[in-house]
C-alpha positions in Angstrom: -33.3 4.7 53.7 -32.9 8.1 51.8 -29.3 9.0 50.3 -29.3 12.7 52.0 -31.2 15.5 52.5 -31.5 18.8 50.3 -29.7 22.0 51.3 -29.8 25.3 49.2 -30.1 22.9 46.3 -27.2 20.3 46.9 -27.1 16.5 48.3 -26.1 15.7 51.6 -24.9 12.9 51.9 -24.3 13.2 55.8 -21.1 11.3 56.4 -23.0 8.2 55.4 -19.9 5.4 54.2 -20.0 4.2 50.9 -17.6 1.6 50.2 -15.8 1.5 46.6 -14.2 -1.5 45.1 -11.7 -1.4 42.4 -12.1 -3.5 39.3 -9.9 -1.8 36.6 -7.1 -4.1 37.6 -9.2 -6.8 36.2 -12.1 -5.9 34.2 -10.5 -2.9 33.1 -7.0 -4.6 31.9 -8.6 -7.7 30.5 -9.8 -5.7 27.6 -6.3 -4.1 26.3 -4.4 -5.3 23.8 -1.1 -4.0 24.9 0.2 -6.1 27.6 0.7 -4.4 30.8 4.2 -5.6 32.8 4.0 -7.3 35.7 6.1 -5.1 38.0 3.6 -2.2 36.5 0.6 -3.9 37.6 2.1 -4.6 40.9 2.7 -1.0 41.2 -0.9 -0.4 39.9 -2.5 -2.5 42.8 -0.1 -0.6 45.5 -1.1 2.6 43.9 -5.0 1.9 44.6 -4.3 0.4 48.2 -2.8 3.4 49.1 -5.8 5.6 47.8 -8.2 4.2 50.2 -9.9 1.6 47.7 -12.4 -0.6 50.2 -11.4 -4.0 47.6 -9.7 -4.9 44.8 -10.2 -7.2 42.3 -6.7 -8.1 41.4 -6.6 -10.2 38.6 -8.9 -13.3 37.3 -7.2 -17.1 37.1 -9.0 -17.8 33.8 -6.9 -19.9 31.4 -3.9 -17.5 30.4 -4.2 -18.6 26.4 -8.1 -17.0 27.4 -6.6 -13.9 28.6 -2.7 -13.0 28.4 -3.2 -9.8 29.6 -3.7 -11.8 33.1 -1.3 -14.9 32.9 1.0 -12.9 35.7 -1.9 -13.5 38.2 -0.2 -15.4 40.5 3.3 -12.9 40.8 1.0 -10.1 41.0 -1.2 -11.0 43.7 1.4 -12.6 46.1 4.1 -9.3 45.4 1.7 -6.8 46.1 1.8 -4.8 49.4 -1.6 -5.6 51.1 -2.5 -2.1 53.2 -4.2 -3.1 56.1 -8.2 -3.5 55.8 -8.2 -3.5 52.2 -10.1 -6.7 50.4 -7.7 -8.4 47.9 -10.2 -10.2 45.5 -9.9 -12.4 42.1 -12.3 -13.9 39.6 -12.2 -17.4 40.0 -13.5 -19.4 36.8 -13.2 -23.0 37.9 -11.1 -25.4 40.3 -8.5 -24.6 38.8 -8.6 -21.3 38.9 -9.8 -21.8 43.2 -6.3 -23.7 43.4 -4.3 -20.8 42.0 -6.4 -18.2 44.0 -5.9 -19.8 47.3 -2.2 -20.3 46.3 -1.6 -17.0 45.6 -3.6 -16.0 48.9 -6.7 -14.5 47.6 -8.7 -13.0 50.2 -12.0 -13.8 48.3 -13.2 -15.2 45.4 -15.2 -14.1 42.8 -17.9 -16.3 40.7 -20.1 -15.3 37.9 -22.3 -16.4 36.0 -25.2 -14.8 33.8 -28.9 -14.3 35.0 -29.9 -14.4 30.9 -29.6 -18.2 29.7 -28.1 -16.7 26.2 -25.5 -14.7 27.8 -24.3 -17.5 30.0 -24.2 -20.0 26.9 -22.8 -17.3 24.6 -20.1 -16.3 27.4 -19.5 -19.0 29.5 -20.4 -22.0 27.0 -22.9 -23.0 29.5 -26.4 -23.5 31.1 -27.3 -21.8 34.2 -27.6 -24.8 35.6 -24.3 -26.1 34.4 -22.4 -22.7 35.8 -24.4 -23.1 39.3 -23.0 -26.5 39.8 -19.3 -25.3 38.5 -19.7 -22.8 41.3 -20.5 -25.2 43.8 -17.6 -27.0 43.5 -15.3 -23.8 43.6 -17.3 -22.7 46.9 -16.4 -26.1 48.5 -13.2 -25.6 47.9 -13.1 -21.7 48.8 -15.0 -22.6 52.0 -12.7 -25.3 53.0 -9.4 -23.1 52.8 -11.6 -20.4 54.5 -11.7 -18.0 51.1 -14.9 -15.9 51.1 -16.8 -16.0 48.3 -19.0 -12.9 46.4 -20.9 -13.8 43.9 -21.6 -11.7 40.4 -24.5 -12.2 38.8 -23.8 -11.0 35.1 -27.1 -9.3 32.9 -28.7 -8.5 36.1 -30.5 -5.2 34.6 -30.9 -6.8 31.2 -28.8 -8.8 28.4 -27.9 -7.7 25.4 -30.0 -11.0 23.9 -33.2 -11.4 25.4 -33.9 -8.1 26.7 -35.3 -7.3 30.1 -34.2 -10.2 32.6 -37.3 -10.3 35.1 -36.8 -9.3 38.5 -37.9 -12.9 40.3 -35.1 -14.4 37.9 -32.7 -12.0 39.3 -33.6 -12.9 43.4 -34.3 -16.6 42.7 -30.6 -17.1 41.6 -29.6 -14.5 44.3 -31.7 -16.7 46.8 -29.7 -20.2 45.7 -26.4 -18.1 46.5 -27.4 -17.1 49.4 -29.0 -20.2 50.9 -27.1 -23.3 48.9 -23.5 -21.7 48.6 -23.4 -19.7 52.0 -22.0 -16.4 50.4 -21.3 -13.8 52.2 -21.4 -11.2 49.2 -23.3 -11.1 46.0 -22.8 -8.5 42.9 -25.3 -7.4 40.9 -24.2 -6.7 37.2 -25.1 -4.1 34.8 -23.0 -6.3 32.3 -23.6 -3.9 29.1 -25.0 -0.6 30.7 -28.5 -1.6 30.0 -29.6 -0.7 33.6 -31.8 2.8 34.7 -32.3 4.7 38.1 -36.0 3.6 38.7 -35.0 -0.5 37.6 -32.1 0.0 39.7 -34.0 1.6 42.7 -36.5 -1.5 42.7 -33.9 -4.3 42.4 -32.0 -3.0 45.4 -35.1 -2.5 47.7 -36.1 -5.6 47.1 -32.2 -7.3 47.6 -32.1 -5.0 50.8 -35.4 -6.1 51.9 -34.6 -9.9 51.7 -30.8 -10.2 52.6 -30.5 -7.8 54.9 -27.3 -9.1 55.9 -25.3 -9.9 53.0 -23.1 -7.5 51.0 -24.6 -6.3 48.3 -22.4 -4.8 45.6 -23.6 -2.8 42.4 -21.4 -3.3 39.5 -22.6 -0.5 36.9 -21.4 0.2 33.5 -21.4 3.6 31.9 -22.8 2.5 28.1 -25.1 4.4 27.9 -24.1 7.7 29.8 -26.6 6.8 32.9 -23.3 5.4 35.2 -23.7 8.5 38.1 -27.1 8.3 37.7 -27.7 4.8 38.6 -25.0 4.7 41.5 -27.3 7.5 43.3 -30.0 5.7 42.7 -28.6 2.1 44.6 -27.5 4.3 47.6 -30.9 6.2 47.8 -32.2 2.9 48.1 -29.9 1.4 50.6 -27.0 0.0 48.4 -23.3 1.4 49.9 -21.0 -0.6 48.2 -19.9 -0.2 44.4 -17.5 -1.6 41.4 -15.7 1.1 39.8 -12.8 1.1 37.3 -9.4 3.5 37.2 -10.0 5.7 34.2 -13.5 4.2 33.4 -11.3 1.7 31.6 -13.1 -1.8 30.3 -15.9 -3.5 28.2 -17.9 -5.9 27.2 -17.3 -7.9 23.5 -21.3 -7.9 23.2 -21.8 -3.9 23.4 -20.0 -3.1 20.5 -18.3 0.5 21.2 -19.2 0.6 24.4 -17.8 2.6 27.1 -15.7 1.0 30.0 -17.5 0.4 34.0 -18.4 3.6 35.6 -15.0 5.4 36.6 -13.5 5.0 40.1 -12.5 9.0 40.7 -15.3 10.3 39.0 -17.7 8.1 41.7 -15.5 9.0 44.2 -15.2 12.9 43.0 -19.4 13.6 42.6 -20.1 11.7 46.3 -16.9 13.5 47.9 -18.9 16.7 47.1 -22.1 15.1 47.8 -21.2 14.6 51.5 -20.4 10.7 51.6 -17.4 9.0 53.4 -15.7 7.3 50.6 -12.3 6.8 52.3 -10.8 7.5 49.2 -7.6 9.7 48.9 -8.8 11.6 45.5 -5.4 12.9 44.8 -3.5 9.7 44.8 -6.7 8.2 42.8 -6.4 10.6 40.1 -2.4 10.2 40.2 -3.1 6.5 39.8 -5.4 6.8 37.0 -3.3 9.3 35.2 -0.7 6.6 34.7 -3.1 4.1 32.6 -2.6 5.9 29.0 1.3 5.2 29.1 0.7 1.6 30.2 -2.1 0.8 27.9 -1.1 2.9 25.0 -4.7 5.0 24.6 -6.6 7.6 25.9 -9.3 6.6 28.9 -13.0 8.0 29.5 -11.9 9.7 32.6 -13.6 13.2 32.3 -11.7 14.0 35.9 -8.6 13.4 34.5 -9.5 15.7 31.6 -11.1 18.6 33.6 -10.1 18.4 36.7 -11.8 17.9 40.3 -14.5 20.9 40.4 -12.1 23.4 42.3 -9.3 22.9 40.8 -8.9 26.1 39.6 -6.8 28.1 36.4 -5.1 31.1 36.9 -6.1 34.4 35.6 -5.0 35.6 32.1 -1.6 37.1 31.5 -3.2 40.7 31.2 -6.0 40.3 33.7 -4.4 43.1 35.4 -4.8 45.5 32.3 -8.8 44.1 31.4 -9.5 45.0 35.1 -8.2 48.6 34.8 -9.9 49.5 31.5 -13.1 47.7 32.9 -12.8 50.1 35.4 -11.8 52.7 33.6 -15.1 52.9 31.7 -17.3 52.5 35.0 -19.7 55.2 35.3 
C-alpha cells in the first residue's frame, strides 16, 4: 500500500487513519532525574487523553528502586480520567508487575525483550530464551485476567553492541509472540536510533505480509535525525501505528548523548499537513508539551514548541507601513 499520491509536489495521505500512541509518560519520564509529582503526572495523562492520543503508555511496573520516577504507577493509573476509546497501557517486566498492573486496571500490558542477545543480557540480565520464558508467565496471568498483551522487541533495527540484527531473527521472535503467546499486538523498537528508511520499509512489509491481522506498532528514536523519515517509510509499507513521546523526551543508556523518541507533536504536525487522519488535536498536544520544561527542569527537543506550527504566523514589523510607503515611493 502506498502512503499517498503526490499532487503539486505535496504528499497526500487522503484521510488514511494513523494511530498515535504516547510513550512520554513512561519511556520519556523514566530517564528524568527530577521527580514529577503524582498529581502532575495524572494531569499530563489526562491532557494527552483530551488531545486524542489512541493509546497512552501511562507507566511501568518495574521495581520502584530501579526507576523511582515511576514508583507511583498504581496511583497514576487508578486516578487518571479515562477517555472512551483510549487504551491505557503499562510496561510489565515480571509476574509481580503484572499483578500490580491488573490491580491498577491497565487496559494492556506491554512486555519487553530484545532481538539482540547482547542487549537482552545487558539490559535485562537474562538470555533471550530466559526472557521469553518469563514473558510467557506474565502472558498467562494477563490472559487469565482478560488483559490484552503487546510484546515489544527492542533492537529490531540494530544493536549498539552487535550491529545489524538479521531480519529473520526479528521475524522468528515475532512468530513466537503471535504463535506461542497469542499476542494481539507487536511493537518493533528502534531502541538506539539505528533504523533507516529502506530497512524500515522492508521489515514492515515482511511483518504485514506474514501477520496482516496483528496490530503492528513502530517505535522510533530520533537519535540520528531519521525519525520522521522512518515513520513515513513505515507508512508507505503498510504501518499505521506509531509510538511517540511528548516533547521528544526519552533516551537510552546504550546511546550516550542520544535524543529521545520521535516527538509526538512533530509527527502529528507533519502527518496532518500531508492529509493523514491522526485523530489528534494538535493545539492541545502542543499545550501539553509546553508543560514539560517546568515539570522536568529543562528544555525539550521539540521543534514545534520552539518554532510553532507551519502556519503560526508572525505580525509584520511595527514600522511596516512606513517601509511599504518608502518602497512604493521608489517604484518607477
